[in-house]
C-alpha positions as CSV (number, residue, x, y, z in Angstrom):
1,X,77.0,-33.3,-46.8
2,X,77.9,-36.6,-45.6
3,X,80.5,-37.4,-42.7
4,X,82.5,-39.6,-41.3
5,X,83.0,-40.3,-37.3
6,X,85.9,-42.6,-36.8
7,X,86.2,-42.9,-32.3
8,X,82.9,-43.1,-30.1
9,X,84.5,-41.4,-27.0
10,X,83.1,-38.6,-25.7
11,X,84.1,-35.5,-28.4
12,X,83.0,-38.2,-31.5
13,X,79.8,-38.7,-29.4
14,X,79.1,-35.2,-28.7
15,X,79.9,-34.8,-32.6
16,X,77.7,-37.1,-33.9
17,X,74.9,-36.4,-31.6
18,X,75.4,-32.4,-33.5
19,X,76.8,-32.8,-36.8
20,X,73.5,-35.2,-37.0
21,X,70.8,-32.7,-36.7
22,X,72.2,-31.6,-40.5
23,X,74.1,-34.0,-41.7
24,X,74.0,-37.6,-43.0
25,X,76.5,-39.5,-39.8
26,X,78.2,-42.4,-39.8
27,X,80.1,-43.1,-37.0
28,X,83.1,-46.4,-37.0
29,X,84.9,-47.8,-33.6
30,X,86.2,-50.5,-32.8
31,X,83.7,-51.6,-29.7
32,X,80.2,-53.0,-31.1
33,X,78.3,-51.1,-27.8
34,X,79.6,-48.2,-28.3
35,X,78.7,-47.8,-31.6
36,X,74.7,-49.7,-30.9
37,X,74.8,-46.7,-28.2
38,X,75.3,-44.4,-30.7
39,X,73.0,-45.8,-33.1
40,X,70.2,-45.8,-30.0
41,X,71.2,-42.1,-29.1
42,X,71.6,-40.2,-32.5
43,X,70.6,-40.7,-36.1
44,X,73.5,-41.9,-36.9
45,X,74.7,-44.9,-38.8
46,X,76.6,-47.3,-37.1
47,X,79.6,-49.9,-38.3
48,X,81.5,-51.6,-35.8
49,X,85.1,-52.2,-37.3
50,X,88.8,-51.3,-37.7
51,X,89.1,-47.8,-39.1
52,X,92.3,-48.8,-40.7
53,X,91.0,-51.9,-42.9
54,X,90.2,-50.5,-46.3
55,X,86.6,-52.3,-46.2
56,X,85.5,-50.8,-43.2
57,X,86.1,-47.4,-45.1
58,X,84.5,-48.7,-48.4
59,X,81.1,-50.3,-46.5
60,X,81.5,-46.3,-44.8
61,X,81.4,-45.4,-48.7
62,X,84.6,-42.8,-48.0
63,X,84.6,-42.6,-51.6
64,X,81.3,-40.1,-51.2
65,X,82.3,-38.6,-48.0
66,X,82.6,-34.9,-47.6
67,X,84.6,-35.0,-44.1
68,X,86.6,-37.7,-42.4
69,X,86.6,-36.5,-38.3
70,X,89.4,-38.6,-36.5
71,X,88.6,-39.0,-33.0
72,X,90.1,-41.9,-31.4
73,X,92.3,-42.2,-28.5
74,X,95.4,-43.1,-29.8
75,X,97.2,-39.9,-32.6
76,X,98.4,-42.3,-35.0
77,X,95.6,-44.0,-35.1
78,X,94.0,-40.7,-36.4
79,X,97.0,-39.3,-38.3
80,X,96.7,-42.9,-40.0
81,X,93.4,-42.9,-40.6
82,X,92.8,-39.5,-42.7
83,X,96.1,-40.3,-44.6
84,X,94.2,-43.9,-46.0
85,X,90.9,-41.9,-46.2
86,X,92.2,-39.1,-48.5
87,X,94.0,-41.7,-50.8
88,X,90.2,-43.6,-50.8
89,X,88.8,-40.4,-52.5
90,X,87.6,-38.4,-49.2
91,X,87.0,-34.6,-50.0
92,X,88.7,-33.4,-45.6
93,X,89.8,-34.9,-43.4
94,X,90.3,-33.9,-39.9
95,X,92.8,-35.2,-36.8
96,X,93.3,-34.7,-33.5
97,X,96.2,-34.9,-32.6
98,X,97.5,-34.3,-28.4
99,X,100.8,-35.2,-28.5
100,X,103.4,-32.3,-28.4
101,X,106.0,-33.8,-30.4
102,X,103.8,-33.9,-33.0
103,X,103.7,-29.8,-33.1
104,X,106.0,-28.8,-35.2
105,X,104.9,-31.9,-37.9
106,X,101.5,-30.0,-38.1
107,X,102.3,-27.7,-41.3
108,X,104.1,-30.6,-42.5
109,X,100.7,-33.0,-42.6
110,X,98.2,-30.6,-43.3
111,X,100.6,-29.0,-46.3
112,X,102.2,-32.5,-47.8
113,X,99.8,-35.6,-46.6
114,X,96.7,-33.5,-47.2
115,X,95.3,-33.7,-43.5
116,X,92.3,-30.3,-43.7
117,X,92.2,-30.1,-39.7
118,X,94.9,-30.6,-37.2
119,X,92.9,-30.4,-34.1
120,X,94.9,-30.6,-30.7
121,X,92.1,-30.0,-26.9
122,X,95.3,-29.0,-24.8
123,X,96.7,-26.4,-27.0
124,X,93.7,-24.9,-27.4
125,X,92.2,-25.6,-23.9
126,X,95.4,-23.5,-23.1
127,X,95.0,-21.0,-25.3
128,X,91.6,-19.6,-23.9
129,X,93.4,-20.4,-20.0
130,X,95.7,-17.9,-21.8
131,X,92.9,-15.6,-23.1
132,X,91.5,-15.0,-19.8
133,X,93.9,-14.5,-17.4
134,X,95.1,-11.6,-19.8
135,X,91.4,-10.2,-18.7
136,X,91.0,-11.5,-15.3
137,X,87.7,-9.8,-15.0
138,X,86.7,-11.9,-17.8
139,X,85.1,-15.5,-17.1
140,X,84.9,-16.3,-20.8
141,X,86.5,-14.4,-24.5
142,X,85.6,-15.9,-27.5
143,X,86.5,-14.5,-30.9
144,X,85.2,-13.8,-34.5
145,X,86.0,-12.3,-37.8
146,X,89.0,-13.7,-37.5
147,X,90.2,-12.2,-33.8
148,X,88.2,-8.3,-35.2
149,X,85.4,-8.9,-32.7
150,X,85.9,-10.1,-28.7
151,X,82.5,-11.5,-27.3
152,X,82.9,-11.4,-23.5
153,X,81.1,-13.2,-20.6
154,X,81.6,-11.1,-17.6
155,X,79.4,-11.0,-14.2
156,X,78.9,-7.4,-13.1
157,X,79.9,-7.3,-9.3
158,X,78.4,-5.1,-6.7
159,X,79.4,-1.5,-6.6
160,X,80.3,-1.9,-10.5
161,X,79.6,0.9,-13.4
162,X,77.7,-1.2,-14.6
163,X,75.3,-2.0,-11.8
164,X,71.9,-0.2,-12.0
165,X,72.7,1.2,-15.8
166,X,70.1,1.1,-18.6
167,X,71.5,-0.5,-21.8
168,X,71.1,2.6,-23.4
169,X,73.6,4.9,-21.8
170,X,75.8,2.3,-21.7
171,X,78.3,3.3,-24.4
172,X,77.9,6.7,-23.9
173,X,79.0,6.3,-19.5
174,X,81.4,4.8,-20.9
175,X,82.1,6.6,-23.8
176,X,82.8,3.3,-26.0
177,X,81.1,1.3,-29.0
178,X,79.8,-1.8,-26.9
179,X,77.4,-3.6,-27.5
180,X,75.6,-6.1,-24.3
181,X,74.2,-9.0,-26.5
182,X,72.6,-11.2,-23.7
183,X,72.0,-11.0,-19.7
184,X,72.1,-13.8,-17.8
185,X,69.8,-13.5,-14.7
186,X,69.0,-16.5,-12.7
187,X,67.6,-19.2,-14.8
188,X,66.4,-16.7,-17.4
189,X,68.1,-16.0,-20.4
190,X,67.8,-12.6,-21.8
191,X,68.2,-11.2,-25.0
192,X,67.9,-6.8,-23.9
193,X,66.5,-3.7,-25.0
194,X,67.7,0.1,-24.7
195,X,65.9,-0.3,-21.9
196,X,67.3,-3.0,-20.1
197,X,68.7,-2.0,-16.9
198,X,71.7,-4.1,-15.4
199,X,72.0,-5.7,-12.1
200,X,74.6,-6.3,-10.0
201,X,75.2,-10.8,-10.3
202,X,73.8,-10.9,-14.0
203,X,76.1,-12.3,-16.2
204,X,76.3,-10.4,-19.2
205,X,78.0,-11.7,-23.0
206,X,78.9,-8.4,-25.0
207,X,80.5,-7.6,-28.1
208,X,83.1,-5.0,-28.9
209,X,86.7,-4.5,-31.4
210,X,89.3,-5.6,-29.4
211,X,91.0,-2.7,-28.4
212,X,87.4,-1.7,-27.2
213,X,87.1,-4.9,-25.0
214,X,90.9,-3.3,-24.1
215,X,89.6,0.3,-22.7
216,X,86.2,-1.7,-21.7
217,X,87.7,-3.8,-18.9
218,X,90.4,-0.8,-18.1
219,X,87.5,1.8,-17.9
220,X,85.7,-0.7,-14.9
221,X,89.0,-1.6,-13.0
222,X,87.9,0.4,-10.4
223,X,85.3,-1.6,-9.6
224,X,86.5,-5.2,-10.5
225,X,89.8,-4.0,-8.8
226,X,91.7,-5.2,-11.8
227,X,94.9,-6.7,-11.3
228,X,97.2,-8.0,-13.8
229,X,98.2,-11.9,-13.2
230,X,101.6,-11.8,-12.2
231,X,102.1,-15.6,-10.7
232,X,100.0,-18.1,-11.4
233,X,99.9,-21.8,-10.2
234,X,98.8,-24.9,-11.5
235,X,97.1,-27.8,-10.0
236,X,97.9,-31.2,-12.4
237,X,100.9,-31.2,-15.0
238,X,99.2,-32.6,-17.7
239,X,99.8,-31.7,-21.5
240,X,97.3,-28.4,-20.9
241,X,99.7,-27.3,-18.1
242,X,103.1,-27.9,-20.5
243,X,101.3,-25.8,-23.3
244,X,99.7,-23.1,-21.3
245,X,102.9,-22.8,-19.3
246,X,104.4,-21.9,-22.4
247,X,102.0,-19.8,-23.1
248,X,102.2,-17.4,-19.8
249,X,106.1,-17.7,-19.8
250,X,105.7,-15.2,-23.3
251,X,103.0,-12.5,-21.1
252,X,106.1,-12.7,-18.2
253,X,103.8,-14.7,-15.7
254,X,105.5,-16.4,-12.7
255,X,104.4,-20.5,-13.5
256,X,104.2,-23.2,-10.9
257,X,102.5,-26.7,-11.7
258,X,102.2,-28.5,-8.9
259,X,102.4,-32.6,-10.2
260,X,102.2,-35.6,-8.3
261,X,103.8,-37.8,-10.6
262,X,107.6,-37.8,-10.0
263,X,108.8,-38.8,-13.8
264,X,106.0,-36.1,-15.2
265,X,107.8,-33.4,-13.0
266,X,111.5,-34.6,-15.0
267,X,109.5,-33.9,-17.7
268,X,108.0,-30.8,-17.8
269,X,111.3,-29.4,-15.8
270,X,113.2,-31.2,-18.9
271,X,111.0,-28.8,-21.0
272,X,110.4,-25.8,-19.1
273,X,113.7,-24.6,-17.4
274,X,111.9,-21.1,-16.9
275,X,108.8,-23.0,-14.7
276,X,109.4,-23.9,-10.6
277,X,107.9,-27.6,-10.9
278,X,107.2,-29.2,-7.4
279,X,106.5,-32.8,-7.2
280,X,103.9,-33.1,-4.7
281,X,100.2,-33.7,-4.2
282,X,97.9,-30.4,-5.0
283,X,95.0,-32.0,-3.8
284,X,96.4,-32.0,-0.3
285,X,95.1,-28.6,1.5
286,X,98.5,-28.6,3.8
287,X,100.4,-28.9,0.2
288,X,98.5,-26.0,-0.8
289,X,100.0,-23.7,2.2
290,X,103.1,-25.2,2.1
291,X,103.4,-23.9,-1.4
292,X,102.2,-20.7,-0.9
293,X,99.1,-21.2,-3.7
294,X,97.1,-19.5,-1.9
295,X,99.2,-15.9,-2.7
296,X,99.1,-16.4,-6.0
297,X,97.3,-13.8,-8.3
298,X,95.6,-17.0,-10.2
299,X,94.2,-20.7,-9.7
300,X,94.4,-23.4,-12.8
301,X,93.2,-26.8,-11.8
302,X,94.1,-29.4,-14.1
303,X,94.1,-33.0,-12.7
304,X,91.7,-35.7,-14.3
305,X,89.1,-35.6,-12.2
306,X,86.1,-32.8,-13.0
307,X,84.9,-33.3,-8.9
308,X,88.7,-32.4,-7.7
309,X,89.3,-29.7,-10.1
310,X,86.0,-28.3,-9.3
311,X,86.8,-29.0,-5.7
312,X,90.3,-27.2,-5.5
313,X,88.9,-24.1,-7.6
314,X,86.3,-23.4,-4.2
315,X,89.6,-23.5,-1.9
316,X,90.8,-21.2,-4.4
317,X,88.3,-19.3,-4.1
318,X,87.5,-19.5,-0.7
319,X,91.0,-18.8,0.3
320,X,91.0,-15.4,-1.6
321,X,92.3,-16.4,-4.7
322,X,92.0,-13.6,-7.5
323,X,91.0,-15.5,-10.6
324,X,90.5,-19.3,-10.6
325,X,90.2,-21.5,-13.8
326,X,88.8,-24.2,-13.4
327,X,88.8,-27.6,-16.3
328,X,85.8,-29.6,-16.8
329,X,84.4,-32.1,-19.1
330,X,81.4,-33.7,-18.2
331,X,78.4,-31.4,-19.0
332,X,76.9,-32.0,-15.8
333,X,79.1,-31.2,-13.6
334,X,79.6,-27.2,-15.7
335,X,76.0,-26.8,-15.6
336,X,76.7,-26.7,-11.3
337,X,78.6,-23.7,-12.9
338,X,76.1,-20.9,-11.0
339,X,75.0,-22.6,-8.1
340,X,78.8,-22.9,-7.1
341,X,79.7,-20.3,-8.1
342,X,82.8,-20.6,-9.9
343,X,84.9,-18.3,-11.9
344,X,85.6,-19.8,-15.3
345,X,85.3,-23.3,-17.0
346,X,87.5,-25.0,-19.7
347,X,86.0,-27.8,-21.4
348,X,89.2,-29.3,-23.6
349,X,86.2,-31.0,-25.0
350,X,83.6,-28.1,-26.4
351,X,86.8,-26.6,-27.6
352,X,87.8,-29.5,-29.7
353,X,84.1,-30.2,-30.9
354,X,83.3,-26.5,-31.7
355,X,86.3,-25.7,-33.7
356,X,85.8,-28.9,-36.0
357,X,81.8,-27.9,-36.3
358,X,83.9,-24.4,-37.3
359,X,85.2,-26.3,-40.0
360,X,82.5,-28.2,-41.4
361,X,81.0,-25.1,-41.4
362,X,83.4,-23.3,-43.5
363,X,83.4,-26.1,-45.7
364,X,79.7,-26.1,-46.0
365,X,79.2,-22.9,-47.0
366,X,81.2,-23.3,-49.8
367,X,78.0,-25.2,-51.6
368,X,75.7,-22.3,-50.4
369,X,75.5,-22.2,-46.4
370,X,76.3,-18.4,-45.0
371,X,77.7,-19.8,-41.4
372,X,80.7,-19.7,-41.1
373,X,81.7,-19.7,-37.3
374,X,79.1,-21.9,-34.0
375,X,80.0,-21.4,-30.5
376,X,77.6,-22.8,-28.1
377,X,77.2,-20.6,-24.9
378,X,75.0,-21.0,-20.7
379,X,74.8,-24.9,-21.9
380,X,74.0,-24.6,-25.4
381,X,70.9,-22.0,-24.3
382,X,72.3,-19.5,-26.0
383,X,74.4,-19.3,-29.8
384,X,76.5,-17.0,-31.6
385,X,76.6,-17.6,-35.0
386,X,79.0,-15.3,-37.6
387,X,77.2,-15.7,-41.0
388,X,79.2,-14.2,-44.7
389,X,76.3,-12.4,-47.3
390,X,78.4,-13.5,-50.7
391,X,75.0,-13.1,-52.7
392,X,72.6,-10.3,-52.3
393,X,69.5,-11.1,-51.2
394,X,66.2,-9.3,-50.0
395,X,67.9,-7.4,-46.8
396,X,70.8,-5.8,-48.6
397,X,70.7,-2.1,-48.7
398,X,67.5,-2.1,-45.9
399,X,68.4,0.2,-42.9
400,X,68.0,-2.8,-39.7
401,X,65.1,-0.4,-38.2
402,X,62.7,-1.6,-41.3
403,X,63.5,-5.2,-40.4
404,X,61.7,-7.4,-39.1
405,X,63.6,-9.5,-37.3
406,X,63.0,-12.5,-34.9
407,X,62.4,-12.8,-31.1
408,X,65.5,-14.2,-29.3
409,X,67.6,-13.0,-31.6
410,X,70.2,-9.9,-32.1
411,X,72.3,-8.5,-34.9
412,X,76.1,-7.9,-32.9
413,X,77.8,-6.9,-34.9
414,X,79.1,-6.5,-39.0
415,X,82.2,-6.2,-40.3
416,X,83.3,-4.8,-43.2
417,X,86.6,-5.0,-44.3
418,X,88.8,-3.9,-41.7
419,X,85.7,-2.2,-39.6
420,X,83.8,-3.2,-36.8
421,X,80.0,-2.1,-36.8
422,X,78.8,-2.1,-33.9
423,X,74.9,-1.7,-35.3
424,X,72.2,0.9,-35.0
425,X,68.8,1.2,-36.8
426,X,70.5,2.9,-39.7
427,X,73.5,0.6,-41.1
428,X,72.4,-2.1,-43.5
429,X,74.3,-5.4,-44.0
430,X,76.4,-5.1,-47.7
431,X,77.5,-7.9,-50.0
432,X,80.5,-9.6,-48.0
433,X,80.0,-8.3,-44.7
434,X,80.6,-10.6,-41.9
435,X,77.6,-10.5,-39.4
436,X,77.7,-11.8,-35.5
437,X,74.0,-12.8,-34.5
438,X,72.8,-13.8,-31.0
439,X,70.4,-16.7,-30.8
440,X,68.6,-18.1,-28.4
441,X,66.8,-19.9,-30.6
442,X,68.7,-23.3,-32.8
443,X,69.3,-24.3,-35.7
444,X,69.7,-21.0,-38.4
445,X,72.4,-22.3,-41.6
446,X,71.3,-18.8,-43.5
447,X,71.2,-14.9,-42.3
448,X,68.3,-15.1,-44.3
449,X,66.5,-17.1,-41.2
450,X,66.4,-14.7,-38.7
451,X,64.4,-12.7,-40.6
452,X,60.8,-12.6,-40.6
């Protein structure tokens, strides 16, 4: 497909890197140095210019563009450029919009203005944080098949019911239909078979239905000392904190925000009347003690500086906080999570890129590609993909045990209508099935690619 990306910032570059592997990509930015860097780093065309000028869009062949993606730092520029692109015959448009004031107009902009997708990184990051706070034992949770399948990442603690158990015995021991898809043991990433034995310290990725996942966490609660999050402290009062506070209040969680900017505190107190807003420096250890931060069930570090968030999270863990969530954007720092024994890391940039990739793949699917959802996990070493089977294929109706699946690949779940199937050897694939695949390989475009 032909794709135009407007904005050569962190998100724009991340999208250019991934999308240029499969599509023809043109990137537009006002700053020529940024364009030169993108062209040198990725297989893309570059145009230095104003995306609101029709001449610039014409130079980028806007009338032949399948997907136009606007991710500049300005919400207004993103929206307006999408409207111009749509008028100039771009097929689909995506705009990144961060200001909460646009929240109530998202449906209008999609339905009446023809902008196919509105992406709010801060709102989506808040959703992810709220998800892991619902399950304090989880490091991360993703969803497939419109929420019918959960993919959770957890770390096995010493003394856990999961410690020293063979995977073939897992469902019988827990009396639940769950599947361990991948195991990270130190630097090793493993797609396990039934004889694999779990150990304390392993980070596991598992799939189950939403109800089975809830029961799973309950079944291991004794080992994990499960404690529902009843109070949370958010350090940093930016847009993520705003969206997250609203969700936590609905969950019945008592919320405190510590924010250093007085004007922002006043604004938050006017918008969030059920949240305790504290005007203070959340990076000051004495302030953290005065505000009883370490007594909270959860601490979420949301300042604008990655290093501050990491240090504050480590401090909270050291002082006994059960659940700590850290907002980090820089990939080099995300990769330190295991070394520093950090709990849950959330990256608004990564969430935004993944969401846009899902949209692109869904549109690509309409012209023959069957990938509908893609998550990149374990520092991009693991892919979780959802395929939809739309046509008759040679593997349809054949028991999985008779199919030769490539190494490093596991079929994690099959969704058939409202039924979730944790696949076993006698199960078969059918037309219209949604199939979730876990792989240490990359570049699969069709379900047929996973078979030898």
